[in-house]
N, C-alpha and C positions, 0 to 999 in steps of 0.2 A: 433689523434685529432688536429684540426686546432688551431693555435695560433691566438692571436689578430693581430699580425703583418701580418699573412697570410690573415686574413679576410680583413684587411685594404687594403693590396696590391691588392687582388682580386677585391674589390669594386672599387678601383681607375682604374684598367685596364678596367673593364667593362664599367665604366663611359666614358672613352675615346674611347672605341669601339663604344658606342652609339653615341657619339659626331661625330666621323668620319663618321658613317653611316648616321647620320642626315645631315651632310654637303654634302655628295654625293647625298642624296635624294633631298636636296634643289637645288643643281646645276642642277640635272636632270630635276626637275620640271621647273626651270627657262629656261632651254634650250628648252623644249617642248613648253612652252608658247610663248617664243620669236620667235621660228621657225614657230609656227602656225600663229602668228600675222605678221610675216615678218618684225620684227623690234627689233633688239637686244638692241637698246637704252633704251627700256622699262625696261630692267634688271637693268641698272645703276640707273635709276630714282627710281625704287622700292627699291633698296638697300639703296640709300641715304635717301629716305623718312623714311624707317624703322629705320635706325640708328639715325636720328635726333629726331624722335618721342620717341625713347627709351632712348636717352642720358639724357634728363631731369629727367626721372623717376629713372634712375640709380644714377645720381649725387645727387639728393635730396630724394632718397628713404627712408632714415631713418626718415627725418622730416615728410614726407607724411604719412608713416605707423604709426608713433607715434601719430600724430594728429588724424588719423582715429581711433586709439585704445584708445584714451583718457588717454594715459600713462603719469605718472608724474615722474620726476627725483628724485633720492635719491643720497646722498653722504655719506662719511665716518661718519660724525657726526649724520646724521638723521637715519642711519640704519647700525651700525657697524658690526653686525653679517653677513648680506648678503654681505656687501662690502668686509669683510675679506675672505669670502668663494671665491668670485670672484677673489680677489687679489692673494690669495695663488695659485689658479689654473693657473692664468695668469703667475705667476713666474715660475711654473713648465713647462708650455707650451712655455715660451719665448715670450709671447704676451703682448702688452701694455694693461693696464686695460681699458676695454670699459666703456662707459657711461652705467649707470644702471637705468632702469625705472621700475615702478610698476604700474600695472593695478588693480584698486579697483574692484575686481570681485571674487566671491566665487568659480568659475570654476577653475580647475587645468590645467594650461597651461603655455607655455613660448615660446619665439621666439628670434631670433637674426637678426640683419640687419646691414647696414653700408657698404659702397662701398669698404673698405679695413680695415685691422687690426687697422690702426691709427684712423679710424672713426667708429670703431665697437660699437654696441649697443646691450645690453642684456635686455630683458624685461620679468618680472615674474609677475604672478597674485598673489594677496594676498592669494588666495585659495591654490595655490601650496606651498607657503611659510609656511602657517599655518599647512598643513596636511601631509607634507613629513618629514621623518626623515632626519637627517643631511647628512648621506651617500647617500640617495636617491636624495636629493637636489643637492649635489655635482655632482652626475651623470648627472642630467639634465643640470646644468650649464656647465659641461665639454662638453656635447653634443653641446650646443649652441656655446661655444668657438671654437669647432672644425669647425663649419660652418664658423665662422669668419676666422680662420686660413687657412681653405681650399679655401677661397675666393668664397664661394658658391653664394654670391649675384652677383658677377661679372659673374660667369658661368651662372646663371639663366637669367641674363640680355642678354647675348649673345644668349641663347636659345630662349628667348622671341623675340629678333630681327629676328631670323631665322623663327620662327613661324609666326610672323607678315609679313615677306617678302612673305611667301607662301600664306597667306590669302589675302594679297594685290594683288599679281599676279593673284590669282584665281578670285578676284572681277573684276579686270581690264579686264581679258580675257572674263568673262561672259558679261560684258558691251560691249566689242568689238564685241563679237559673235552676239549679238542682235541688236546693233545700229551702229557698225562700218562698214567700207568699206571692202568688201571682193572681192576676185578675183584678177586679175593682169595679167601680161604678162609672167608667169612662163612657162618654157619649159614643154614638156609632162612629162619627168621624174621628173623634179622639182615639177610639179603640183601634181603628184601622192604622192610624199613625203610630200608635203604641206597638202594634204588631210588627209594622215595618221596622221600627227602631229596635225591637227585640231580635228580629232576624239579622239585621245589620250588626247589632252588638255581639251576637254569637260569632259571626264571621270575624269581627274586629278582635274579639277576645283571644282568638287564635293567631291572627296575622299581625295585630298592632304591636305586641311586644317584639316580634321579629323585625318589623319595620323600624321600630324605635332604635333597636340595637344597630341596624344597618345605617341609620341616619347618624347615630353617635360615632360610628366608625368612619363614616364619610367626613364628618367634621374633624375628627382626629387626624385623618390623612391630610386634609387641607391645611391644618395647623402645622404639620410637619413640613410641607412645602413652604409655608410662610416663614417658619424658623430657619429653613435652609437659605431662603433669599435674604432674610434680615441678617443672618449670620455672615453671609458672604459680603453684605454691605458693610458690616462691622469690620471685617478684616481687609476688605478691598481686594480679596484674592479668592475668587470662587473655586479655583483649582485645588486649593488646600483642602476644603471640605469634600469636594468631589473625589479626590484621591483617597481621603480617609474613609469615605463611605465604601469605596471599592475594596479597600483592604479589610474593612469590618465585615462586609458581606462575604468575602472569600475565606474568612476565618471559620473553620469547621467546629470550633470549640463552643459548646453550649455554656451559658452562664449558670453555674451551680446554684447560686442564690436567687435566681429568678423564679417567679411563679405567675400564674394567670392574672392575679390581682394587680401586679406591678408591671407586667410586660409592656403595657402601652406607654409607660414613662420613658423607656430607653430609646436611644437614638436609632437603634435597629432591633428588630425582633430578636430577643435573647435565646429563643428556641430554634435550634438549627435542624435542618433536614425535613421539617414538616411542610407538606404541600397544602396550601390553603387558598381558597378562591379569593380573588382580589376584593370582592365585596365584603369579606369577613376579615380582611387584614386591618390591623391597628395602624400600620405604616404603609405608605406607598411603596411599590417595588423600588429597590435600590437603583435599578437601571433607569427608571423614570426620573428619580431625583437627580442622578448624575447627569442625565441628558438635559434636564432643566437648568442645572447649574452651568453646564458647559455651553448652553445655547443662549446665554445672556452675557452682556458686557457690563463692565463697571462704569 
């Protein structure tokens, strides 16, 4: 039987395999588009633009998400029970105590954000606080602390930059293909290669953005498995998080403050009732996560 350490190591390795594959994919797409357009400078412009556009959202991600979620801060004096739960787990994990926010909503959910552990934020709904047992709530908080400790916000920002780069290059190529100047003084061999690259680029301009999003979602799902395993390691009680996930998934109440831009941050999909293919899920199916937690030992 696999241990929690085995599960965490496996998920970490698979995440970096996905990242490496994603980087190779992005470089290949960029090469094809640049070759088809006959201008490698476009690569550098696209990279710089994508990084600049993503930098602000990364640096101020916590403030943006909290404002969108109508979350309100709490401290030691206003909610000692929740503060102590978070503080005790942070001591165990060796993390600074994050800012703690509450969303006034009967739905059961939670998320973490912040660009690094020193600027970490944990947000819980009033519904999840009221309806989970202490061990279950500890499991949820430990899961969110694992996201902070693993710097998942930084990783997700890097992935968003890569997906944005692919989408930007695809848009520019389609614009160039329809309105730009084509032709040139290529040699016969060079002209044939250019033609092949143009045909391949046309295909990639349609399929590459979709493939990029699918890779992004695959990495996101793997990070959820990793946070589950690390959270269970932190509490030393996998059943607490497993039971919490079952209760959260069975709750039919959608989160009123959720939107498509922030859905991936929550511990469980905040939109209830929607049937989505597994490929397009931001989170693994709850049944798979619960089975993974119950199939490992401390």
